[in-house]
C-alpha positions as CSV (number, residue, x, y, z in Angstrom):
1,M,37.5,-10.8,28.7
2,T,35.0,-9.5,26.2
3,D,36.1,-6.4,24.2
4,T,33.7,-3.4,24.7
5,V,33.1,0.0,23.2
6,R,31.6,2.9,25.1
7,L,28.7,4.5,23.3
8,T,25.4,6.1,24.2
9,V,22.3,4.0,23.6
10,A,21.4,6.2,20.6
11,Q,24.9,5.8,19.2
12,A,24.7,2.0,19.7
13,V,21.3,2.0,17.8
14,V,22.7,3.8,14.8
15,R,25.9,1.7,14.7
16,F,23.9,-1.5,15.0
17,L,21.4,-0.6,12.3
18,G,24.2,0.2,9.9
19,Q,25.4,-3.4,10.0
20,Q,22.1,-5.2,9.3
21,W,21.5,-6.9,6.0
22,S,18.8,-9.1,4.5
23,E,19.4,-12.0,2.2
24,R,17.1,-14.0,-0.1
25,D,18.1,-16.4,-2.9
26,G,21.7,-15.4,-2.3
27,E,21.2,-11.7,-2.9
28,R,21.6,-9.3,0.0
29,Q,20.8,-5.6,0.6
30,R,20.7,-3.4,3.6
31,L,17.9,-4.3,5.9
32,V,17.7,-0.7,7.2
33,A,18.8,1.6,4.3
34,G,18.6,4.9,6.2
35,C,16.8,7.0,8.8
36,L,14.1,9.6,8.3
37,G,13.6,12.0,11.1
38,I,12.3,15.2,12.6
39,F,14.2,16.3,15.8
40,G,12.8,17.8,18.9
41,H,13.2,17.3,22.6
42,G,13.5,13.6,23.1
43,N,15.7,12.7,20.1
44,V,17.7,15.8,19.1
45,A,20.4,15.0,21.7
46,G,20.0,11.2,21.3
47,I,19.3,9.7,17.9
48,G,20.0,13.1,16.3
49,Q,23.4,13.4,17.8
50,A,24.3,9.8,16.9
51,L,23.3,10.3,13.3
52,L,25.5,13.5,13.2
53,E,28.5,11.5,14.5
54,D,27.9,8.7,11.9
55,E,27.7,11.3,9.1
56,L,30.8,13.2,10.1
57,R,32.8,9.9,10.6
58,A,31.8,8.8,7.1
59,T,32.6,12.2,5.5
60,Q,36.0,12.2,7.1
61,A,36.7,8.7,5.8
62,G,35.4,9.6,2.3
63,E,32.5,7.1,2.6
64,E,28.8,7.1,2.6
65,P,27.1,7.0,6.1
66,A,26.1,3.5,7.1
67,L,22.7,5.0,8.0
68,P,22.0,8.0,5.8
69,Y,19.7,10.7,7.3
70,V,16.8,12.5,5.5
71,L,15.0,15.3,7.1
72,G,11.2,14.9,6.8
73,R,8.4,17.4,7.2
74,N,5.6,15.3,8.7
75,E,6.0,12.3,11.0
76,Q,3.2,10.3,9.5
77,A,4.5,11.1,6.0
78,M,8.0,9.8,6.9
79,V,6.5,6.4,7.8
80,H,4.7,6.4,4.4
81,T,8.0,7.1,2.7
82,A,9.5,4.1,4.5
83,V,6.6,2.0,3.5
84,G,6.8,3.1,-0.2
85,F,10.5,2.2,-0.2
86,A,10.0,-1.2,1.5
87,K,7.1,-2.2,-0.7
88,H,9.1,-1.3,-3.9
89,R,12.0,-3.4,-2.5
90,D,9.7,-6.4,-2.0
91,R,9.9,-6.0,1.8
92,L,13.6,-6.9,1.8
93,S,14.8,-3.4,2.9
94,T,13.2,-0.5,4.7
95,W,14.0,2.8,6.6
96,A,14.0,3.7,10.3
97,V,11.9,6.7,11.4
98,T,12.7,8.8,14.5
99,A,10.5,11.4,16.1
100,S,10.4,13.6,19.2
101,V,8.5,13.2,22.4
102,G,4.7,13.3,22.5
103,P,3.0,14.7,19.4
104,G,6.0,14.1,17.1
105,S,6.0,10.4,18.0
106,T,2.2,9.9,18.1
107,N,2.0,11.5,14.6
108,M,3.5,8.2,13.4
109,L,0.6,6.1,14.7
110,T,-1.4,6.3,11.4
111,G,1.7,5.2,9.5
112,A,2.3,2.3,11.9
113,A,-1.3,1.1,11.3
114,L,-0.8,1.4,7.6
115,A,2.4,-0.6,7.7
116,T,1.0,-3.4,9.8
117,V,-2.3,-3.7,7.8
118,N,-0.3,-4.0,4.6
119,R,2.3,-6.3,6.1
120,I,5.1,-3.9,5.2
121,P,8.3,-3.6,7.4
122,V,9.2,-0.3,8.9
123,L,11.3,0.5,12.0
124,L,9.8,3.2,14.3
125,L,11.9,4.9,17.0
126,P,9.5,7.1,19.0
127,S,11.0,9.1,21.8
128,G,9.7,8.9,25.3
129,T,9.8,11.0,28.4
130,F,12.4,10.3,31.2
131,A,12.7,6.7,32.3
132,T,13.9,8.0,35.6
133,R,10.9,10.4,35.9
134,V,13.4,12.8,37.6
135,S,11.9,15.8,35.8
136,A,8.3,14.6,35.6
137,P,6.0,15.9,34.3
138,V,7.9,17.2,31.3
139,L,6.6,19.1,28.3
140,Q,4.3,17.0,26.2
141,E,4.1,14.1,28.7
142,L,0.8,12.3,29.3
143,E,-0.1,12.1,32.9
144,L,-2.6,9.4,34.1
145,P,-3.4,9.5,37.8
146,H,-4.1,5.7,37.9
147,A,-1.1,4.5,35.9
148,A,2.2,6.3,36.2
149,D,4.0,3.9,33.8
150,V,1.7,4.5,30.8
151,S,2.9,6.9,28.0
152,V,1.5,7.9,24.7
153,N,3.9,5.5,23.1
154,D,1.9,2.6,24.5
155,A,-0.6,3.5,21.7
156,F,1.9,1.8,19.3
157,R,1.4,-1.6,21.0
158,P,-1.7,-2.7,19.1
159,L,-0.4,-1.2,15.9
160,S,3.0,-2.9,15.9
161,R,4.0,-6.5,15.0
162,F,6.8,-6.0,17.6
163,Y,7.0,-3.5,20.4
164,D,9.6,-3.0,23.1
165,Q,10.6,-0.1,25.4
166,V,14.2,0.3,26.4
167,D,14.3,1.6,29.9
168,R,17.9,0.4,30.6
169,P,20.8,0.1,28.3
170,E,21.1,-3.6,29.1
171,Q,17.7,-4.1,27.4
172,L,18.8,-2.7,24.0
173,P,20.5,-5.8,22.4
174,S,17.5,-8.0,22.9
175,A,15.2,-5.3,21.6
176,L,17.3,-4.7,18.5
177,L,17.6,-8.4,17.7
178,G,13.9,-8.9,18.2
179,A,13.1,-6.0,15.9
180,M,15.4,-7.2,13.1
181,R,13.9,-10.7,13.3
182,V,10.4,-9.4,12.7
183,L,11.4,-6.9,10.0
184,A,12.9,-9.8,8.0
185,D,10.1,-12.3,8.6
186,P,7.7,-12.5,5.6
187,V,4.9,-13.7,7.9
188,E,5.3,-11.6,11.0
189,T,6.4,-8.3,9.4
190,G,4.8,-4.9,9.8
191,A,5.5,-1.9,12.0
192,V,8.3,-2.6,14.4
193,T,8.6,-0.2,17.3
194,I,11.3,0.4,19.8
195,S,10.4,3.2,22.3
196,L,13.4,5.1,23.5
197,P,13.1,7.4,26.6
198,Q,15.1,10.6,26.1
199,D,17.4,10.1,29.1
200,V,18.1,6.5,28.0
201,Q,19.0,7.6,24.5
202,A,21.8,9.8,25.9
203,E,23.0,7.3,28.5
204,A,26.5,5.8,28.0
205,F,27.2,2.1,28.3
206,D,30.0,-0.3,27.6
207,W,28.8,-2.5,24.7
208,P,30.2,-5.8,23.6
209,V,31.8,-5.3,20.2
210,E,30.0,-8.4,18.9
211,L,26.8,-6.4,19.0
212,F,28.1,-4.3,16.1
213,A,29.3,-7.1,13.9
214,E,27.8,-7.4,10.4
215,R,24.6,-9.6,10.6
216,V,22.7,-11.1,7.6
217,W,19.1,-12.0,8.2
218,H,17.8,-14.7,5.9
219,V,14.4,-14.2,4.4
220,A,12.9,-17.7,4.1
221,R,10.9,-19.3,1.2
222,P,8.9,-22.0,3.0
223,P,8.3,-24.9,0.6
224,A,4.9,-26.4,0.0
225,E,3.9,-29.6,1.8
226,V,3.7,-32.4,-0.8
227,A,0.5,-33.9,0.4
228,R,-1.2,-30.4,0.5
229,V,0.0,-29.7,-3.1
230,Q,-1.6,-33.0,-4.2
231,A,-4.9,-32.1,-2.4
232,V,-5.0,-28.7,-4.2
233,A,-4.2,-30.4,-7.5
234,D,-7.0,-32.8,-7.0
235,A,-9.4,-30.0,-6.3
236,V,-8.3,-28.2,-9.4
237,R,-8.8,-31.3,-11.6
238,A,-12.3,-31.7,-10.2
239,S,-13.3,-28.1,-10.8
240,R,-15.0,-26.9,-14.0
241,R,-14.7,-23.1,-13.5
242,P,-11.6,-22.4,-11.5
243,L,-10.4,-18.8,-10.9
244,V,-7.1,-17.6,-9.4
245,V,-7.1,-14.4,-7.3
246,A,-3.6,-13.0,-7.2
247,G,-2.7,-10.8,-4.2
248,G,0.3,-8.8,-3.0
249,G,2.1,-12.0,-1.9
250,V,2.8,-12.7,-5.6
251,H,4.9,-9.6,-5.8
252,Y,6.6,-9.9,-2.5
253,S,7.7,-13.4,-3.3
254,G,8.8,-12.4,-6.9
255,A,6.4,-15.1,-8.1
256,E,5.1,-13.3,-11.2
257,D,6.9,-15.7,-13.6
258,A,5.7,-18.7,-11.7
259,L,2.1,-17.5,-11.8
260,A,2.4,-16.8,-15.5
261,A,3.7,-20.3,-16.1
262,F,0.9,-21.8,-14.0
263,A,-1.8,-19.9,-15.8
264,S,-0.4,-20.6,-19.2
265,A,-0.1,-24.3,-18.5
266,T,-3.6,-24.8,-17.1
267,G,-5.5,-22.0,-18.8
268,I,-7.0,-20.9,-15.4
269,P,-7.9,-17.2,-15.5
270,V,-6.2,-14.8,-13.1
271,A,-8.0,-11.9,-11.4
272,E,-6.1,-9.4,-9.2
273,T,-6.5,-7.7,-5.9
274,Q,-5.2,-4.1,-5.5
275,A,-2.0,-5.3,-4.0
276,G,-1.7,-8.0,-6.6
277,K,-2.4,-6.0,-9.7
278,G,0.4,-6.5,-12.2
279,S,0.9,-10.2,-11.1
280,L,0.3,-10.9,-14.8
281,L,1.2,-8.2,-17.3
282,H,-1.3,-6.6,-19.7
283,G,-1.8,-8.9,-22.7
284,H,-1.4,-12.2,-20.9
285,P,-4.2,-14.4,-22.3
286,Q,-5.3,-15.6,-18.8
287,L,-5.5,-12.1,-17.3
288,V,-9.1,-11.0,-16.5
289,G,-8.2,-7.9,-14.5
290,A,-9.3,-6.5,-11.1
291,V,-11.7,-8.4,-9.0
292,G,-14.3,-7.3,-6.4
293,S,-15.8,-4.0,-5.6
294,T,-13.5,-2.1,-7.9
295,G,-13.1,-4.9,-10.4
296,S,-13.6,-5.6,-14.1
297,T,-16.9,-7.0,-15.2
298,A,-14.9,-9.9,-16.7
299,A,-13.3,-10.9,-13.4
300,N,-16.6,-10.4,-11.5
301,V,-18.7,-12.5,-13.8
302,L,-16.1,-15.3,-13.6
303,A,-16.0,-14.9,-9.8
304,R,-19.8,-15.3,-9.5
305,E,-19.6,-18.5,-11.6
306,A,-16.5,-20.0,-10.1
307,D,-16.7,-23.4,-8.4
308,L,-13.1,-23.2,-7.1
309,V,-11.3,-20.0,-6.2
310,I,-7.5,-20.2,-5.7
311,G,-6.2,-17.3,-3.7
312,V,-2.4,-16.6,-4.0
313,G,-0.9,-14.2,-1.4
314,T,-4.2,-12.5,-0.7
315,R,-5.7,-11.7,2.7
316,W,-9.3,-11.7,1.3
317,S,-10.3,-8.1,2.2
318,D,-13.8,-6.9,1.7
319,F,-13.0,-5.1,-1.5
320,T,-11.6,-8.3,-3.0
321,T,-14.6,-10.4,-2.0
322,A,-17.1,-7.5,-2.7
323,S,-18.1,-7.9,1.0
324,R,-18.5,-11.6,0.5
325,T,-20.9,-11.3,-2.5
326,A,-18.4,-11.9,-5.3
327,F,-18.3,-15.7,-5.2
328,R,-21.9,-17.0,-5.3
329,D,-21.9,-20.5,-6.8
330,S,-23.6,-22.8,-4.3
331,E,-20.7,-25.3,-4.5
332,V,-17.8,-22.8,-4.5
333,R,-14.8,-23.8,-2.5
334,F,-11.6,-22.0,-1.7
335,V,-7.9,-22.7,-1.8
336,S,-5.5,-20.3,-0.2
337,L,-1.8,-20.3,-1.0
338,N,-0.1,-18.0,1.5
339,V,3.1,-17.8,3.5
340,A,1.0,-16.8,6.5
341,G,-1.2,-19.5,8.0
342,F,-3.5,-16.8,9.4
343,D,-4.5,-15.7,5.8
344,A,-4.3,-19.2,4.3
345,G,-7.0,-20.4,6.8
346,K,-9.7,-17.9,5.8
347,H,-13.0,-18.9,4.1
348,S,-12.8,-22.4,5.5
349,G,-10.6,-23.1,2.6
350,L,-7.9,-25.7,1.8
351,S,-4.8,-24.0,3.0
352,L,-1.4,-24.3,1.4
353,V,1.1,-22.6,3.7
354,A,4.1,-21.8,1.6
355,D,6.0,-19.1,-0.3
356,A,4.0,-18.1,-3.3
357,R,6.7,-18.8,-5.8
358,E,7.5,-22.2,-4.3
359,G,3.8,-23.1,-4.0
360,L,2.9,-22.1,-7.6
361,S,5.9,-24.0,-9.0
362,A,4.9,-27.1,-7.1
363,L,1.3,-26.8,-8.3
364,T,2.3,-26.4,-11.9
365,A,4.3,-29.6,-11.7
366,A,1.4,-31.5,-10.0
367,L,-1.0,-30.4,-12.7
368,T,1.1,-31.4,-15.7
369,G,-1.2,-32.2,-18.6
370,H,-4.3,-30.6,-17.0
371,E,-6.1,-27.7,-18.8
372,V,-9.5,-26.0,-18.4
373,D,-12.2,-26.9,-20.8
374,P,-11.8,-25.1,-24.1
375,A,-15.4,-23.7,-23.8
376,Y,-14.4,-22.1,-20.5
377,A,-11.2,-20.7,-22.0
378,A,-13.2,-19.2,-24.8
379,R,-15.7,-17.6,-22.4
380,V,-12.8,-16.1,-20.5
381,A,-11.4,-14.6,-23.7
382,T,-14.8,-13.1,-24.7
383,L,-15.4,-11.5,-21.3
384,W,-11.9,-10.0,-21.2
385,G,-12.3,-8.6,-24.8
386,E,-15.6,-6.9,-23.8
387,W,-14.0,-5.3,-20.7
388,D,-10.9,-4.2,-22.5
389,A,-13.1,-2.3,-25.0
390,Q,-14.7,-0.5,-22.1
391,V,-11.2,0.5,-20.9
392,A,-10.3,1.9,-24.3
393,A,-13.5,4.0,-24.3
394,A,-12.7,5.3,-20.8
395,Y,-9.2,6.3,-22.0
396,D,-10.6,8.1,-25.1
397,P,-14.2,9.2,-24.2
398,P,-16.7,9.4,-27.1
399,A,-18.2,12.7,-28.2
400,D,-21.4,12.2,-26.2
401,V,-19.3,12.4,-23.1
402,T,-16.8,15.1,-24.1
403,D,-19.5,17.4,-25.5
404,R,-21.0,17.6,-22.0
405,L,-17.8,18.7,-20.3
406,A,-17.3,22.3,-19.3
407,D,-14.3,24.1,-20.9
408,G,-11.0,23.1,-19.3
409,L,-12.4,19.9,-17.7
410,L,-11.3,16.3,-18.6
411,T,-12.7,13.0,-17.4
412,Q,-10.7,11.1,-14.8
413,G,-10.6,8.1,-17.1
414,A,-9.0,10.2,-19.8
415,V,-6.4,11.5,-17.4
416,L,-5.5,8.0,-16.3
417,G,-5.4,6.8,-19.9
418,A,-3.0,9.6,-20.9
419,V,-0.7,8.9,-18.1
420,N,-0.8,5.2,-18.8
421,E,-0.1,5.5,-22.5
422,L,2.5,8.3,-22.4
423,T,4.7,6.9,-19.6
424,D,7.3,4.1,-20.0
425,P,6.4,0.6,-19.0
426,R,8.9,0.7,-16.2
427,D,7.5,3.9,-14.7
428,V,5.5,3.5,-11.5
429,V,2.0,4.8,-10.8
430,V,1.2,5.5,-7.1
431,C,-2.1,6.1,-5.4
432,A,-3.9,5.4,-2.1
433,A,-7.3,7.0,-1.5
434,G,-10.3,8.6,-3.2
435,S,-11.9,7.5,-6.4
436,M,-8.7,7.1,-8.3
437,P,-7.6,3.8,-6.7
438,G,-10.8,2.2,-7.9
439,D,-10.4,3.6,-11.4
440,L,-6.7,2.6,-11.5
441,H,-7.6,-0.9,-10.3
442,K,-10.1,-1.3,-13.1
443,L,-8.4,0.7,-15.9
444,W,-4.6,0.7,-15.5
445,R,-2.7,-1.5,-18.0
446,V,0.3,-2.8,-16.1
447,R,3.4,-3.5,-18.3
448,D,6.0,-4.1,-15.6
449,R,5.9,-6.0,-12.4
450,K,6.9,-2.9,-10.4
451,G,4.7,-0.5,-12.4
452,Y,1.7,-0.4,-10.1
453,H,1.9,0.8,-6.5
454,V,-1.5,1.4,-4.8
455,E,-1.8,1.4,-1.0
456,Y,-5.3,0.1,-0.5
457,G,-5.0,-2.0,2.7
458,Y,-5.4,1.2,4.8
459,S,-6.3,3.5,1.9
460,C,-4.7,6.4,3.7
461,M,-5.3,9.9,2.2
462,G,-2.0,11.7,1.9
463,Y,0.1,8.5,1.2
464,E,0.7,9.3,-2.4
465,I,3.4,12.0,-2.4
466,P,5.5,10.5,0.5
467,G,5.0,7.0,-0.9
468,A,6.2,8.2,-4.3
469,L,9.3,9.7,-2.6
470,G,10.0,6.4,-1.0
471,I,9.8,4.6,-4.3
472,A,12.1,7.1,-5.9
473,L,14.6,6.6,-3.1
474,A,14.4,2.9,-3.6
475,D,14.9,3.0,-7.4
476,D,16.4,5.9,-9.3
477,T,16.0,4.2,-12.7
478,R,12.3,4.8,-13.0
479,D,10.0,7.8,-13.1
480,V,7.4,7.8,-10.4
481,F,3.9,9.3,-11.0
482,A,1.8,10.0,-7.9
483,M,-1.9,10.3,-8.8
484,V,-3.7,12.3,-6.2
485,G,-6.9,14.2,-5.9
486,D,-7.3,17.6,-4.3
487,G,-8.6,16.0,-1.1
488,G,-5.6,13.7,-0.7
489,Y,-3.2,16.5,-1.7
490,L,-4.5,18.8,1.0
491,M,-3.9,16.1,3.6
492,M,-0.2,15.9,3.1
493,P,1.6,18.0,0.5
494,T,4.6,18.6,2.8
495,E,6.9,16.0,1.4
496,L,7.2,18.0,-1.8
497,V,9.6,20.0,0.3
498,V,11.6,16.9,1.0
499,A,11.7,16.0,-2.7
500,V,13.0,19.5,-3.4
501,Q,15.6,19.2,-0.6
502,E,16.8,15.8,-1.8
503,R,16.6,16.8,-5.5
504,V,14.4,13.7,-6.1
505,K,12.1,13.7,-9.1
506,V,8.6,12.6,-8.4
507,V,5.8,13.6,-10.8
508,V,2.5,14.5,-9.1
509,V,-0.6,14.4,-11.2
510,L,-2.9,16.6,-9.1
511,V,-6.5,16.1,-10.1
512,Q,-8.7,19.0,-8.9
513,N,-12.4,18.2,-8.6
514,H,-13.3,20.4,-5.7
515,G,-14.0,17.9,-3.1
516,F,-14.1,14.2,-2.1
517,H,-15.0,12.5,-5.3
518,S,-15.1,9.0,-4.0
519,I,-17.0,9.7,-0.8
520,G,-19.3,12.1,-2.7
521,S,-20.3,9.2,-5.0
522,L,-20.7,6.8,-2.1
523,S,-22.8,9.3,-0.1
524,E,-25.1,9.7,-3.1
525,G,-25.4,6.0,-3.5
526,L,-26.3,5.6,0.2
527,G,-28.9,8.3,0.1
528,S,-26.9,11.0,1.9
529,Q,-26.9,13.4,-1.1
530,R,-23.2,14.1,-1.2
531,F,-23.5,16.0,2.1
532,G,-20.2,17.4,3.4
533,T,-18.2,16.1,0.4
534,S,-17.7,19.3,-1.7
535,Y,-15.2,22.1,-1.1
536,E,-17.7,25.1,-1.2
537,F,-18.5,28.3,0.6
538,R,-21.3,28.2,3.2
539,G,-24.3,29.6,1.4
540,P,-27.1,31.9,2.6
541,N,-29.2,28.8,3.6
542,G,-26.4,27.8,6.0
543,R,-25.3,24.8,3.9
544,L,-21.9,24.2,2.2
545,D,-23.3,24.8,-1.3
546,G,-22.3,28.4,-2.0
547,G,-19.9,27.7,-4.8
548,H,-16.3,26.4,-5.2
549,L,-13.7,27.8,-2.9
550,P,-11.0,29.9,-4.6
551,V,-8.2,27.5,-3.6
552,D,-5.2,27.5,-6.0
553,L,-3.4,24.2,-5.5
554,A,-1.1,24.9,-8.4
555,A,0.2,28.0,-6.6
556,N,0.5,26.1,-3.4
557,A,2.7,23.4,-5.0
558,R,4.8,26.1,-6.7
559,S,5.3,27.8,-3.3
560,L,6.7,24.6,-1.9
561,G,9.4,24.5,-4.5
562,A,7.9,22.2,-7.1
563,H,7.9,22.9,-10.9
564,V,4.2,23.2,-11.8
565,I,2.5,22.7,-15.2
566,E,-1.1,23.7,-15.4
567,V,-3.3,21.7,-17.9
568,H,-6.6,22.7,-19.5
569,D,-7.2,20.1,-22.2
570,R,-6.1,16.7,-23.5
571,S,-3.4,17.9,-25.7
572,G,-2.0,20.1,-22.9
573,L,-2.0,17.0,-20.6
574,A,0.0,15.0,-23.2
575,E,2.5,17.9,-23.6
576,A,2.9,18.2,-19.8
577,L,3.5,14.5,-19.4
578,L,6.2,14.5,-22.0
579,R,7.8,17.6,-20.4
580,A,7.7,15.8,-17.0
581,K,9.3,12.7,-18.5
582,A,12.1,14.8,-20.0
583,A,12.9,16.5,-16.7
584,P,16.1,15.3,-15.0
585,R,15.8,12.7,-12.2
586,D,17.8,15.0,-9.9
587,G,15.7,18.0,-10.7
588,G,13.1,17.8,-7.9
589,P,9.3,17.3,-8.1
590,V,7.1,18.2,-11.0
591,V,3.4,18.8,-10.4
592,I,0.8,18.6,-13.2
593,H,-2.4,20.3,-12.3
594,V,-5.5,19.2,-14.1
595,E,-9.2,19.7,-13.5
596,T,-11.8,16.9,-14.0
597,D,-15.6,16.6,-13.9
598,P,-16.6,14.4,-10.9
599,R,-19.9,13.6,-12.5
600,V,-18.4,11.4,-15.3
601,H,-17.6,8.0,-13.9
602,S,-15.5,5.1,-15.2
603,P,-17.1,1.8,-16.2
604,G,-19.0,0.1,-13.4
605,S,-17.8,-3.1,-11.8
606,D,-21.2,-4.7,-11.4
607,S,-20.3,-5.3,-7.8
608,W,-21.0,-4.2,-4.3
609,W,-19.4,-2.9,-1.1
610,D,-21.1,-3.3,2.3
611,V,-21.6,0.1,3.9
612,P,-24.7,0.1,6.1
613,V,-27.5,2.6,5.3
614,A,-29.7,4.3,7.9
615,Q,-32.7,1.9,8.5
616,V,-35.0,4.8,9.4
617,S,-35.1,8.1,7.6
618,T,-37.5,10.9,6.5
619,L,-35.4,11.3,3.3
620,D,-36.7,9.6,0.2
621,S,-33.1,9.1,-1.0
622,T,-32.1,7.3,2.2
623,Q,-35.2,5.2,2.1
624,A,-34.5,4.0,-1.4
625,A,-30.9,3.3,-0.6
626,S,-31.9,1.3,2.5
627,A,-34.2,-0.8,0.4
628,A,-31.4,-1.4,-2.1
629,Y,-29.0,-2.3,0.7
630,T,-31.4,-4.9,2.1
631,E,-31.7,-6.5,-1.3
632,A,-27.9,-6.6,-1.8
633,K,-27.3,-8.2,1.6
634,K,-29.3,-11.3,0.4
635,H,-26.3,-12.2,-1.8
636,Q,-23.8,-12.2,1.1
637,Q,-22.1,-15.6,1.7
638,S,-20.7,-17.1,4.8
639,H,-18.1,-19.2,3.0
640,L,-18.3,-21.8,5.8
641,A,-18.7,-24.9,3.5
642,P,-16.4,-27.9,3.9
643,T,-12.9,-27.6,2.3
644,L,-13.4,-30.0,-0.7
645,P,-16.2,-30.5,-3.2
646,K,-18.5,-33.5,-2.6
647,D,-16.7,-35.8,-5.0
648,L,-13.4,-35.3,-3.2
649,R,-14.6,-35.7,0.4
650,P,-13.5,-38.9,2.3
């Protein structure tokens, strides 16, 4: 007879999660490190009660809870915190997130989309209304006359890599095991959702004790197929101007050393996507920086001329390909090394489905003795030197720039430069939306494989502070610097309170430029004259151009419990950064408030991003932008050519 233990469904969930581990290369860590939550009707007497029991049991035993609980302040932000944690842990560990019925749970939808777009594992436990419907309709329940079994939690289905709803206790084991499988799968991972009706959470059941045994989920490293490796090696040997595009898969695989060895052995230059930035560290001779719409001119010139583009762990987003205008050579061909066949098969390329580290190591061996032409290597070095000089000028603007600045204003490039140069190599910079991700992509000099953390798959405003909190929870040996503009800060400052509560140090560099800098510039470039992008009073003409609003974001951050340092010049910024560095890691958040001039831009990328312009307009600015858009579209490529160059086709 099987031994059983009587627990509620919620208690079973908590006990099960506390026994799950991931393992890769013989190293293991908790697959679900804790639970972030906000309680309300739906989970307060279910998951909330179960977490309380777990904490009290651990306290009485003198142990740490198997599933530590952290009280969040915003449900979307809690998912971002879990994503930040999981990304910093190379997707080998994450957090669960629980929320109450209705608006509490649906507030997590944006976070679910972000996790799935970025291929980052998070476990979501939205609460549902009664499975029995005995009290229907309950507070915050969606009622549809034509479908009584549809709830707001069904909105998680298209946003999740795995979705299940547990309407009976007997369904829980298969739901939990399926969820863990996807969390630990490097191909299938993303948001994993188990919807838990509130009556089911509190229902008791006799569970087999085997359900709560310790489980270790192996994270695979699929090897590269020998014949495909040889085909890629043949394509590389036949190319004259090859270029590697390194994506986030390099980091998740821990393939940085393998990439460095490949680049050093072959001399092939390496450009980086947002997720892949830091795949090679600053100073590596084959590094040519960011590629695409927010790329360096060095990488983008080489991209235009490349006859073979080798993508490693990239999903080929429009910013990486400059909306398919980055790679223009008439004979350009693509190789995609990716653990996911879906991404490896893009651009009609030669796909190499494998773990990034394993694939790169195999390619390096297959290309023994092969190097790019010395003239090509010299051109790479020249282009990079020219770009690096532009970065230095952005970090330390010349007098013809600084003399035009109003008192108390800095350039955004100077702010990023100061943070880059005055922080430790192991410190982490965090960003997600606005103009700063683009500037960071172009300008930031990465000195440690974990030093750059920009969420640009979903580019979600408000990610920065909760994401930084997740990184700090994942690794307390580094300082974490969240770079956020006033627009992003106003979206989600709430998790400063969580950082205060948990005594976690995150340094928020809050850049005030009175509006949406990035979209303002985009609007201007598209002929829309920055309409609706500045934070200003409504003027006498009825437009929002009546002067800046008297919003004091420094006072706001101070009111939330953060230590705030206000900066008015470059020397003050340097002093503030040193003070922030000296602050204890258990001292809570530090906010550095600095104002910048949005009219001073960082060096251009000589690239493009496809955002359609009105084809008919009475505005001269829109007409001019439409004509420029039509011209740029002429460079867009289909990338449908055969896999191999002519001399390698059968």
